[in-house]
C-alpha positions in Angstrom: -10.1 -3.8 -12.1 -11.2 -0.6 -14.0 -9.6 0.3 -17.4 -7.0 2.4 -15.8 -5.6 0.6 -13.2 -5.6 -2.3 -15.6 -3.7 -0.3 -18.4 -1.4 1.3 -16.5 2.2 0.7 -15.6 2.5 0.4 -12.0 4.1 3.3 -9.6 6.5 1.6 -7.0 7.0 3.9 -4.1 10.0 3.1 -2.0 9.0 3.3 1.6 7.6 6.6 2.0 6.3 6.8 5.0 9.6 6.6 6.7 10.7 8.8 8.8 8.3 11.3 8.6 6.5 13.0 10.7 2.6 12.7 11.4 1.1 16.1 10.2 3.1 14.8 7.4 2.3 10.9 7.8 -1.9 12.2 7.0 -1.1 14.0 4.5 1.0 11.5 2.7 -1.9 9.2 3.3 -4.5 11.2 1.5 -2.5 12.3 -1.5 -1.9 8.4 -2.1 -5.8 7.3 -1.4 -6.9 9.7 -4.1 -3.9 8.6 -7.4 -4.9 4.8 -6.1 -8.3 6.1 -8.1 -6.2 7.1 -11.0 -3.2 4.8 -11.1 -1.7 1.1 -9.8 0.1 1.5 -7.0 2.6 -0.4 -5.4 4.0 0.8 -2.3 6.8 -1.3 -0.1 6.3 -0.3 3.6 7.1 -2.0 6.8 3.5 0.0 8.0 1.3 -2.1 7.9 -1.2 -0.5 9.0 -0.6 2.5 6.6 -0.5 0.5 3.7 -3.8 -1.5 3.9 -5.4 1.0 4.8 -4.7 2.5 1.7 -4.6 -1.1 -0.2 -7.2 -3.1 -2.7 -4.2 -6.8 -2.4 -1.7 -6.5 0.1 1.7 -9.7 0.2 3.6 -9.5 3.1 6.7 -10.9 3.0 8.2 -12.6 6.3 11.1 -14.3 7.4 9.9 -17.6 9.5 12.6 -18.9 11.6 14.3 -20.3 9.3 15.8 -17.1 7.9 13.9 -17.5 4.1 11.3 -15.8 2.7 8.1 -16.7 2.0 5.2 -14.7 1.2 1.8 -14.4 2.4 -1.5 -13.0 1.2 -2.9 -11.7 4.6 -5.2 -9.4 2.6 -7.3 -9.6 -0.6 -10.2 -6.5 -0.5 -12.5 -3.7 -2.7 -11.8 -0.4 -2.1 -12.9 1.2 0.6 -14.1 5.1 1.3 -12.9 7.5 3.6 -9.5 4.8 4.8 -7.9 6.7 7.6 -4.5 6.4 9.3 
């Protein structure tokens, strides 16, 4: 992790892609894609495909049959260039 991301206070976004037109989602995705190189970003989002396309790390919370909550780390990767929503 570079110095900027390791020392910056994370910016948190709660469902930023919810109820947006596809063109706006694409613009916002591109903005997050640029911003993630400068800041630590935490996104809470139901659209897993969008978040995984942006993520260095992801944690998904699932509700098993008994309705308890458990976290499962499902992806750990490095940033790649040219992610698409």
